N, C-alpha and C positions, 0 to 999 in steps of 0.2 A: 545279569549278576552285578553286583558292585565289586569293587577291588576288594580282595580278601587276601591278607597276609603283609600288606605294606606296612601297616602299623606294628606287626610283630617284629618285622625286620628293623624298623626304625628304632623302637625301643631296645632291641638287642645291640644293634651297632652303636647307638649313640649313648648306650650305658657301658660300653667297652668291652663287650664280650668279644672273644677272639673271632676270626674269620672261620677258622675250623668249627668251633662251636656252633656258630650260625649255619654253616653249610650241613651240619648234621641235623639241623632244625627244619631244612627245607622239606623233606619227605612229610613231616608232620603238616606242615602248612598245606602242602600240595594235596594230602589226603584230606584235610578239612574242607578243601575247595571241592574235591570230588564228592565228599559227603554231602555238602551244600547243593550240588548239582543233582545228586540222586535224590535228595529230598524234594527238590523242585520237581523233578520228573513224577515222583510218587503224588504230588500235588496236582499233576496234570499238564505241566509245562511240556510244550513240543518244540520250542525254539528256544535256545539259551545261548547268550553271548557271554563269553569268558574272557576278561581282559588279563593280559600278561602283566608282568611287573614293568614299571617305568625305569628309565636309565638313572639309578640312584647317585652313580658317579658324577652326574651333572647337576645335582641339587645343591643349592648354596648352603644348606645345613650340613650335608655331608663334605662338601668341599672346605667349609670352616672347620668342622670337627676333625677331619683327617688332613688339614693343610699341611704341606710339608715342603722341603726345599729339593727334593730329589725329582728333578723335571721327569725322569723315566717313569715315574707314577701316572704322569698326565699324557692325554692324548694330544699330540702337538697341534692337530686341527681344530679340536673343540675346547681343549682346556679341562675336559672332564677326567675324573680320576679312572683310570683304565681298569684296576682290579676290581673296584665296586661295580662298574658296568659288566665285568665279566661274571660277577656274582648275579646280577639281574639276568644275565643271559642264561646262566646255570639254572636259575629258578624257573626261567620260561621254557627251557628245554625239558625239565623235569614235568612241568605243567602239561605241556604238549603230549609227552608220553603217556601220562595219566589219562588225558582227555581221549587218547586214542582207545585206551582200555574201556573207558567208560562208554565211547560210542559202540563198540563191539557189544557191550551188554545191552544197550538200548538203541537198536538200529532205527527204531522209528522216530527217533529225536533228533533234531537238528542242533548239535552242538557247535557253535562257532567260536573259534579262537580269534580274539582282537589283538593283534600285534602292536601294543601300546609302546613298546621298546622302540621297534625300528621306525614307527610313526613319528614319535617324539624326536628320535635322534635326527630326523630331517631338520628340525628346527636349529639344532646345534651345528650341522654341517652348512646349512644354506639360510641363514637367519635373516638375511636381507630380502631373499625371496619371499619370506612369510611376513615381513614388515616388522621383524624384530631388532631392537638396537642393543638390548641386554639380554644375553642368554643364560648367564652364570651368577649374576647380581639379582637378588630378591628386589621387588618393587618397594615393599613395606618391611622395615627391619631395624635392627639396632646398630647399623654403622658397619665399618670394617671393610675388607676387600670384597666380601660378597654380600655385604648389607643384612647379616645374619648374626643374631647372638642368642644363644640357648637361654640366657638370663633375662631376656626382654622379648616378650611377645609382640607382634604387629599390633599396634593400637595402644601401647603403654606409653602414654603421652606424659610428659614431653620428651621422653628418652628415644622414642622411635619416630621414624619418619617415613612417608609413603612417596613414591614417585608421582610426577603430574600426569602421566599418561600410562597406566597399567597395561594397555595393549601393546606397548612397546617392549614389554617384558615377558619372558617365558614364565618366570617363577613370581607368585604373588608374595609369599611369606617365608621362603626358604624351603618349605616342605610341600606347599600345594601350588599347583599351576594357576595362571591367570585365567580369566574368562576367555581371552583371545587363544591362549594355548588349548584349551579344552575344545574350543570351537574348531581350531585347526585339526586336532586329533578326529573330531567326529566327522570331518569331511573325507 
């Protein structure tokens, strides 16, 4: 299964919805994922890999949009925004509970939860171990602290630039990971 729900959250957060509004939206997203799983089972799927949400508090787009001076909002070890990562963890907890319910209904199907959140957090905690020099700055973007600007998409020349070595960055364009990051997640 592909990632479901990420863009729903991106749109809501980056359009200024309150965290409370978005928290109320989580059950709908999780139910949609469960519905997609049930549909796949109905089509004959016997093994389904379901990814959890990534740590959005480490995303250059979110770091730019929610940039603030209160250092209490940031994880001192990673530089990620703590409350946004807590939101990702909340989604993942709700998803895992729903997957348990679906597993009980379809005991002959192997439903595997892919813990993208904790896998990705390894890159932020131990970047050198994985060959990353930039964890919070996008490879391709419109400048600024995190090399991200919502008014400039990666590739909008000459306003945006890209790094010389994308494999040294966790994020490609502020919202999407680099090939090196996805390769690390898959291992």
